[in-house]
N, C-alpha and C positions, 0 to 999 in steps of 0.2 A: 504494500500500500504506500503510494507516494506521500511524502510529508505535505501537510497543508500549508497554506500561505501564512497562517497564524504561527505555525511552528517555525517556519523559516524567518519570519519577521515578528518576533515576540513584541507585545505591546510594552512600551517603556513606562516606567513608573512616573507619576507626576512629580514635578519638583516641589520641594518643601518651601514654604514662605520664609522670608528672612527672619521671622520670629522663632523658628524651630530649627533643630538640628537632629541628626540621627547618629546613634552609636551601634556598633555591631556586637552582637552576642557571640561568645566563643562557641564553636561547633561542639556539641556533646559527643563523647566517646567513652567506651568502657575503660576501666582501670587497666594500666599496663601490667601484664603478668610478670612474675619473676622469671628470669632466664633459666632457672632450674626446674620449671614446671614440665609436666609431661607433654607429649605431642598433641594431646587433646586441647591444650590451650595455645592458640596461635601466637607466635612471637611477632608483635607489631610495634613499630616505631613511628611516631607522629612527627613529621618533618615540618619545620617552619622556615621562612625566608632567611633567618639568621642561623640555621643549624650549621655547625662547622663540618667541613667535608671529611678531613682526615680522622678526627675522633669518632665520627659516625661510622666510617668504613672499618675502623678497628673494632668497634662494638659489634658490628654485623659479623665480622670475621670470627670473633669470640663466640657469638651465638651459633654460627654454622659449625664451629669446632665442637661445641657442647652437644649440638644435635647429632653430629657424626659419632661422638663418643657414646651417647645413649643408644644409638642404633647398633653400634658394635657390641655393647654390653647386652642388649636385648637378644642379639643373634647368638652370642656365646652362651646365654643362659637357657636357650631353648633345648628341650630334651631331644636327644637324637636316638633313633632306634638302632639297635645293634645289627639287625638284619633288615635288608630292604625287602619288604613284603611284596610279593608279586601281585599283579592285578587279580581281583576276585571275580569269579564267574558264578552267576546265580544258578546253582544246580540242586537247591533244596536241602543241602547239608552244610550250610555255613555256620561257623561258630560265632557267638556274639563277640568274643575277644578279637577274632580276625576282622570283623566288620568295624569295630571301634578303632582298631589299629590302622585300617585303611583310611578311615575318615580323618584321624589325627594326622596321618602322613600327607593327605591331600591339603589339609589346612596349613601345615608347615611349609609345603612347597609353594602355596599361594601367597604366603606372606612376603616373599621376596619381590613380588610384582606390585606391591603397594606403592602409592605415590609418596615421594620423599617429603619430609617436613620442610616447610619453607619459612623464610623470614619476610615479613610484609612491611613495606614503607607506604604510609598514607600521607597525602599532602593535598592541599586545596589552594585555589587562588594563586597568589604570588609565590607560594612555596613549591609549586609544581616543577619549575625548572631545576630547583635544587634536588628534588627527588629523582628526576630523570638523570641528572648529572651523577648521582650516586649509583643509579642502576647501570649507567654506561661504564662506570669504573669497574664494576664486577663483571661486566660483559667483555672486558678486554681480554686479549690473548694471554693465556697462561694463568688466568685466575681460577679456572676449574669450576666455574659457576654457571648456572642457567638463570636467565632473567626473562620475566614476563610482565607486560604492562597492560593494565586495564584502565580505561577512561570512563568516567561517570560524572554524576552531578548530584548535589544535595541542595535542599532548601535551607536557607539561613534566615534568621529573624533579626531585624534591626529595630531598636527602640527609638521612638520619636520623642524628643524632649524639648521642652520650652526653654529658650535661652534665658539666662539670668540677666538681671539688670546690670548694665555697665558694659555688656558685650556690644560689639559694633553694630549699629543700626537698630538696637532694641528700643531705646527711648524714643527715637523719632517715629518709629512705627506705632508705638503705643499712643503717642500724641495725635498723629494724623489719622490713625485707623478708627478710633472711636468705637462705637457700638458695632459697626460693620466688621471691624477687625476681630472683635470678640466672637461674633457669629462664625467667622471663617475658621477661627481656632477650634471651635467646638466640633467642626466637621472633620478635622484631621484625626486620622486613626493613631492610636498609641503605638502600634507596631506595624512593620512592613515586611513582606516576604520577598526574598530574592533568591535566585538560583546561582549556586557557586559550582564551578567546575572542580572536579576531584580526579586524582590519579592514584592507583594502587600498583606498586612495583613489588613483585614477588621474586625472591632470590633463593636459590637452593644449590647445594653442592652436587656436582655431577658424579 
C-alpha cells in the first residue's frame, strides 16, 4: 500500500505564542541491567550526543567478552552422553530410557544453533550519528563482530509552559494583549506530541 500524502507531508505543529515556551521530557526507558545478568536480560546502552567514543567501545568490548565467557561456561557444563545413541525407529518395543535419551540428545544438538547474545545501542534524535559511529567501529576489519541497524521512531511529549515575568517580550505582550491574550492562552494545550527518530544498533561476536 503506497504511503498517503499525509504520511509523506506530516502536518506541522502550530507555533507557540511569544508568551509560552516548551520543554522536552526525557524518553522513558527501563533500568539498565547489570552486565553480569543472564542472557534473558538484554544488554542495552543508551547513547547521547555527548557519549564518549573510546570509553563506550571499551565497555561494549567488556560486555561481549563476558557474554562469550558465559557461553563457554554454559557449553562446558552441559552433560555429555558417553555413547552416541543411534536414531530410534518406532517398532513397538522402545524403552522409555532410550526415548528420553534421544530427546535430550536432540535438545543438546539444537542449542548450538541459537542466536548469539547481542549488545544493543539505542539512540534518538541528535544522538543517532554517535550510535552509528560506534557501530561502524565494531564493523571494521579485524574486530570479529557483527553489526545490525534498525531504524524506528517514538512519540515524545513536550510540556508547554508560560514564560515568567522578566523574560523577553513577556511584559509587552501582557500589556497589549489584554483580555484577548488571556483567551488565547486558555486555548493552548499543556502538552504537545512529536515524533522522534530512533536507531537501535545490535553488536555481537562472530
